[in-house]
C-alpha positions in Angstrom: 26.1 -25.9 -5.2 22.9 -27.5 -4.0 22.5 -25.0 -1.2 23.2 -22.1 -3.5 20.4 -23.4 -5.8 18.0 -23.6 -2.9 18.8 -20.0 -1.8 18.3 -18.8 -5.4 14.9 -20.6 -5.6 13.8 -19.1 -2.2 15.0 -15.6 -3.3 13.0 -15.8 -6.6 9.9 -17.1 -4.8 10.1 -14.1 -2.4 10.7 -11.7 -5.2 7.8 -13.1 -7.2 5.6 -12.8 -4.1 6.6 -9.2 -3.6 5.9 -8.3 -7.2 2.5 -10.0 -7.0 1.6 -8.1 -3.8 2.6 -4.8 -5.4 0.6 -5.5 -8.5 -2.4 -6.6 -6.4 -2.5 -3.3 -4.4 -2.4 -1.2 -7.6 -5.1 -3.2 -9.2 -7.5 -2.8 -6.2 -7.0 0.9 -6.1 -7.6 1.2 -9.8 -10.7 -1.0 -9.5 -12.3 1.2 -6.9 -11.6 4.4 -8.9 -13.0 2.8 -12.0 -16.1 1.8 -10.1 -16.6 5.4 -9.0 -16.2 6.6 -12.6 -18.8 4.0 -13.8 -21.2 5.1 -11.0 -21.0 8.7 -12.2 -21.2 7.9 -15.8 -24.3 5.7 -15.4 -26.3 8.4 -13.6 -28.4 9.5 -16.6 -30.3 12.2 -14.7 -27.2 14.1 -13.8 -26.2 17.3 -15.6 -22.7 17.6 -17.1 -21.8 20.0 -14.2 -23.0 17.5 -11.6 -21.0 14.7 -13.3 -17.9 17.0 -13.3 -18.4 17.9 -9.6 -18.8 14.2 -8.7 -15.7 13.3 -10.7 -13.7 16.1 -9.0 -14.9 14.9 -5.6 -14.0 11.3 -6.4 -10.5 12.3 -7.6 -9.9 14.2 -4.4 -11.3 11.4 -2.3 -8.9 8.9 -4.0 -6.0 11.5 -3.4 -6.9 11.8 0.3 -7.0 8.0 0.7 -3.7 7.5 -1.0 -2.0 10.3 1.0 -3.5 9.0 4.2 -2.0 5.6 3.6 1.4 7.2 2.8 1.6 9.5 5.9 2.9 6.8 8.2 6.1 6.5 6.3 6.4 10.2 5.2 9.1 12.5 6.3 8.2 15.7 8.0 9.0 17.7 4.8 6.8 15.3 2.8 4.0 15.7 5.3 4.2 19.5 5.2 4.0 19.3 1.4 1.0 16.9 1.6 -0.7 19.1 4.1 -0.4 22.2 2.0 -1.5 20.4 -1.1 -4.6 19.2 0.8 -5.4 22.7 1.9 -5.2 24.0 -1.6 -7.4 21.2 -3.1 -9.8 21.5 -0.2 -10.2 25.2 -0.7 -10.9 24.7 -4.4 -13.5 22.1 -3.8 -15.1 23.8 -0.9 -16.2 26.6 -3.2 -17.9 24.1 -5.4 -19.5 22.0 -2.7 -22.5 24.3 -2.4 -23.9 22.9 -5.7 -23.4 19.2 -4.7 -26.2 16.9 -3.8 -26.9 15.9 -0.2 -25.1 12.5 -0.5 -21.9 14.1 -1.8 -22.0 16.8 0.8 -22.2 14.2 3.5 -19.4 12.2 1.9 -17.4 15.5 1.8 -17.9 16.0 5.6 -16.7 12.4 6.2 -13.7 12.8 4.0 -12.7 16.0 5.8 -13.1 14.3 9.2 -11.0 11.4 7.9 -8.2 13.8 6.8 -8.4 15.6 10.2 -7.8 12.2 11.9 -4.8 11.6 9.6 -3.5 15.1 10.3 -3.8 14.6 14.0 -1.9 11.3 13.9 0.8 12.8 11.7 1.2 15.9 13.9 1.5 13.7 17.0 4.1 11.6 15.3 6.2 14.5 14.3 5.7 16.3 17.6 7.1 13.2 19.3 10.2 13.2 17.0 11.2 16.7 18.0 
């Protein structure tokens, strides 16, 4: 009975730790997204269209970062879906990028380079599985 009690205690400690870890990851990603929103909202000289463009860029950036983190564990079918979704979203934002400020355009280039790196890693991983 005493050993069973010890195992239960250890199990609950690990379960609690896992839940805390999962909650912590979610909180940190929400915090960075909220900080980006605050940054856009506090820019008093920005026009509504500039604010909307920055919001769209920030949303896409968060999407890319989330998908890049997931690609290591994605199946090939999931990867193909992510890749197509990226292409669609990128094409949509590319048409709008001409009106962005220089800082956002530079961030846009860096984001695309980051995705290209993720894409190269994923393609190499799936090529090795064939």
